[in-house]
C-alpha positions in Angstrom: 36.3 -17.1 18.2 34.0 -14.2 19.2 30.8 -13.5 18.6 32.2 -10.4 17.5 34.9 -11.8 14.8 32.7 -14.4 13.8 29.9 -11.4 12.8 32.5 -9.6 10.6 33.7 -12.7 9.1 30.0 -13.6 8.1 29.3 -10.5 7.0 32.1 -9.7 4.6 30.9 -13.6 3.0 27.4 -12.9 2.7 27.2 -9.0 1.4 30.5 -9.8 -0.5 29.1 -12.4 -2.8 26.2 -10.1 -4.3 23.3 -8.1 -3.7 21.1 -8.6 -0.7 17.7 -7.5 0.6 17.1 -6.4 4.4 14.5 -7.1 6.3 13.5 -6.6 10.2 10.6 -8.5 12.2 9.5 -9.3 8.7 9.7 -5.6 7.2 11.6 -5.1 4.2 14.2 -1.5 4.4 14.5 -0.2 1.0 17.9 1.4 -0.5 19.0 2.2 -3.8 22.5 1.1 -3.7 25.1 -1.1 -2.4 25.0 -1.6 1.4 28.3 -0.7 3.5 29.0 -1.8 6.5 31.2 -2.2 9.8 31.6 -4.3 13.2 32.2 -2.4 16.1 33.4 -3.6 19.9 34.9 -7.1 20.0 32.6 -8.3 23.0 29.8 -10.6 23.1 27.6 -8.0 22.3 29.2 -6.0 19.0 27.6 -3.0 17.5 26.7 -3.3 13.6 26.7 -0.6 11.6 24.5 -0.2 8.1 24.2 2.1 6.2 23.4 3.1 2.2 22.1 6.1 0.5 18.8 7.2 2.5 20.2 4.3 4.8 21.9 4.3 8.4 21.2 2.1 10.9 23.0 0.8 14.2 21.9 -2.7 16.2 23.8 -4.6 19.3 24.3 -8.2 17.9 23.1 -10.7 20.1 24.2 -13.8 18.4 24.4 -14.9 14.9 20.8 -17.3 14.6 21.1 -18.7 10.6 23.7 -18.5 8.6 23.2 -20.4 4.7 24.0 -19.5 1.0 21.0 -17.6 1.4 20.1 -16.3 4.6 22.0 -14.1 7.3 20.0 -14.4 10.5 20.9 -11.9 13.5 19.1 -11.6 16.9 19.7 -8.3 17.5 19.2 -5.7 20.6 17.5 -2.3 20.1 17.6 0.2 23.1 14.5 0.5 25.2 12.8 -2.7 23.9 13.4 -5.7 26.3 12.9 -8.6 23.1 15.3 -9.5 20.8 14.2 -8.0 17.4 15.2 -10.2 14.0 17.4 -8.7 11.9 17.9 -10.5 8.6 19.5 -10.2 5.0 18.5 -12.0 1.7 20.2 -13.1 -1.2 18.7 -12.3 -4.5 19.6 -12.0 -7.5 18.7 -9.3 -10.2 18.8 -5.2 -9.8 15.3 -3.8 -9.1 14.4 -0.8 -11.2 13.2 2.2 -10.1 9.6 1.5 -10.1 10.5 -1.4 -8.1 12.2 0.7 -5.6 9.3 3.2 -5.5 6.4 0.5 -4.9 8.9 -0.9 -2.1 9.4 2.5 -0.6 4.9 3.0 -0.6 4.9 -0.7 1.6 7.1 0.3 4.5 6.1 3.8 4.8 2.3 2.1 4.8 3.7 -0.1 7.2 4.4 2.9 9.8 0.8 4.8 8.8 -0.7 1.7 9.7 0.8 1.2 13.0 -0.2 4.6 13.6 -3.7 5.2 12.4 -4.4 1.9 13.5 -2.8 1.4 17.4 -5.0 -1.7 18.2 -3.5 -3.7 15.6 -0.9 -5.4 14.7 0.4 -5.7 11.0 0.6 -8.7 10.7 1.8 -8.7 7.0 2.2 -6.3 4.2 3.4 -7.2 0.8 3.5 -5.6 -3.1 5.0 -8.5 -4.4 2.5 -10.0 -7.7 1.4 -13.2 -6.6 0.1 -14.4 -9.9 -1.3 -17.9 -9.0 -4.2 -16.1 -7.2 -4.4 -13.4 -9.5 -3.1 -10.5 -7.2 -1.0 -7.7 -9.0 2.2 -5.8 -8.0 0.5 -2.9 -8.2 -0.9 -3.1 -4.9 0.5 -3.0 -1.1 -1.5 -5.9 0.2 -1.6 -7.0 4.2 -3.5 -8.1 7.4 -4.1 -6.5 10.4 -4.7 -8.0 13.8 -6.2 -7.1 16.8 -6.7 -10.8 18.7 -8.8 -13.7 17.1 -9.8 -10.7 14.5 -7.9 -9.6 11.2 -8.6 -7.0 8.8 -7.8 -7.3 5.1 -5.8 -4.0 3.7 -5.2 -3.4 0.0 -3.6 0.1 -1.1 -2.7 2.0 -4.0 1.0 3.3 -4.1 0.1 8.1 -5.1 1.7 7.5 -8.5 0.0 5.0 -10.0 -2.1 5.6 -12.8 -5.9 6.6 -12.7 -6.8 3.3 -14.3 -4.9 0.9 -11.7 -6.2 3.7 -8.8 -10.3 3.0 -10.4 -9.8 -1.2 -10.8 -8.6 -1.6 -7.2 -12.1 -2.9 -6.1 -11.4 -5.7 -8.3 -7.7 -6.7 -6.8 -9.6 -5.9 -2.7 -12.2 -8.6 -3.2 -9.6 -10.9 -5.0 -7.4 -10.3 -2.0 -10.1 -10.8 0.5 -10.9 -13.8 -0.8 -8.0 -14.9 -0.6 -7.1 -14.4 3.1 -10.4 -15.8 3.9 -9.6 -19.0 3.0 -5.5 -19.1 4.0 -6.7 -17.7 7.4 -8.6 -20.7 8.5 -7.7 -20.0 12.6 -9.4 -16.6 13.0 -12.2 -14.4 11.6 -11.7 -11.7 8.7 -13.5 -9.2 9.9 -13.7 -6.7 6.6 -11.6 -5.4 4.1 -9.6 -1.8 4.2 -8.7 0.2 0.7 -6.8 3.0 0.9 -6.5 6.0 -1.9 -4.6 8.5 -2.8 -5.7 11.7 -1.5 -8.8 13.1 -4.1 -9.1 9.6 -6.2 -11.8 7.4 -4.1 -14.8 8.9 -6.3 -15.3 5.9 -8.7 -14.0 3.7 -6.5 -16.7 5.1 -3.9 -19.2 4.9 -6.6 -18.6 0.9 -7.0 -18.7 0.3 -3.1 -22.7 1.2 -4.1 -23.3 -2.2 -5.9 -21.6 -4.6 -3.4 -23.5 -6.2 -0.5 -24.1 -3.9 2.1 -23.3 -6.6 4.3 -20.0 -6.6 3.1 -17.8 -5.2 5.6 -15.8 -2.5 3.6 -14.3 0.9 4.7 -12.4 3.2 2.3 -10.0 5.6 3.2 -7.8 8.4 1.4 -4.2 9.0 2.5 -3.6 12.5 3.2 0.1 13.6 2.7 0.3 16.6 3.9 -1.2 15.0 7.2 0.0 11.7 7.0 -3.0 10.7 8.2 -5.7 8.6 6.8 -9.2 10.3 6.1 -12.3 7.5 6.1 -14.5 8.0 2.8 -18.5 7.2 2.9 -19.0 6.3 -0.2 -22.3 7.7 -0.4 -21.3 11.3 -0.2 -18.1 10.4 -2.1 -20.2 9.3 -5.0 -22.3 11.7 -5.8 -22.8 13.1 -8.8 -21.3 16.7 -9.3 -23.9 18.9 -10.6 -24.3 22.5 -12.0 -26.1 25.1 -13.1 -26.3 27.1 -16.5 -27.0 30.7 -15.8 -29.6 32.5 -18.0 -27.8 33.9 -20.7 -26.2 30.6 -21.6 -29.4 29.1 -21.7 -31.1 31.5 -24.2 -27.8 31.8 -26.4 -28.0 27.9 -27.0 -32.1 28.6 -27.9 -31.2 31.2 -30.2 -29.1 29.1 -31.9 -31.1 26.0 -32.1 -34.4 28.5 -32.5 -33.9 27.1 -36.5 -33.7 23.5 -35.8 -36.4 23.9 -33.3 -38.5 25.5 -35.8 -38.7 23.0 -38.5 -39.1 19.9 -35.9 -42.0 22.4 -34.6 -43.3 22.5 -37.7 -43.4 18.9 -38.7 -45.6 18.1 -35.5 -48.0 21.2 -34.9 -50.2 19.4 -32.3 -47.0 19.1 -29.8 -46.1 22.7 -30.0 -47.2 23.5 -26.5 -44.5 20.9 -25.6 -41.7 22.3 -27.7 -41.9 25.9 -26.2 -39.4 27.2 -23.8 
C-alpha cells in the first residue's frame, strides 16, 4: 500500500471514531465543529486537506510516524520550510463549551503574538488548561519563552475574563513562576512576564509595589487594535487618581454642613481657630 492509500485509510478510521484535537508542532488548532478531510494525489507525498468552520489547512504528508487508538502523528512539509513539521491528531472524549473554546483560541492567538513581540525568543510551551495539583487556574494562559539557556515564564489573561480574575492574576503568576523554577533545572528562569487586557493594569501594578524589587517582573497590556504588547511601568500605572473640587462646590458643601459645624465649634470653643474655613 502506498502512502496516499495508507493515509486515507488511517484518517478514515481515526476521524470516524469520535472527536479529535489537532496539534501542529505542539500548538493546538481550535475549531468548533466536526473536522472534514480529503487526500489528494497518489504518490509518495500526497496532500492532506483538513477544514472546519474558520479553519482550513493543506499539508504535504511525508510519513505516518505514529498511529494508535489515541494518536495519529504525521510528518508534514510546509512551503518554505526545510525541516518537516509534526501534525498530530489526538482523541478527546467530550465536546468543549463555548467558554473553553474562547480560551483556547486566545491561547493560540497569544502564541503568535509572543513570537512577533519577542522574535529572539522561542515559545517553548503554552497552555490554558488547569493544573489543580499545583493550584494553577484554567482562567490564565501560562507558558515559557526560551532564549538560549534563559527562559521567561509568561502568564496572560484573556480579555473576556472578569475583573476579579484580572485583579487576582498576580497570585497565579507567582505560583507559575515558582512552578517553573522548580521543574526546569537545566536552565535559568530569567523572569516573569504578566500580560493583561488593555486598560486593566492599575490594580495589578499597585500590587507589584508590594513585591521584592529584585524579583524580575514585567507587566504588559495587550493593545487589540494594533495587536501589540505595551510595556507598563508599575510606578506610573499604580498612581492614585486625583481631582480638584471647584470652589463653588466646596462652598455649597460648607453651607449645608454649617449647622453641624456650629454645634461642634460651640462644644469646643478653645479650638475655634482650627475649625474656621
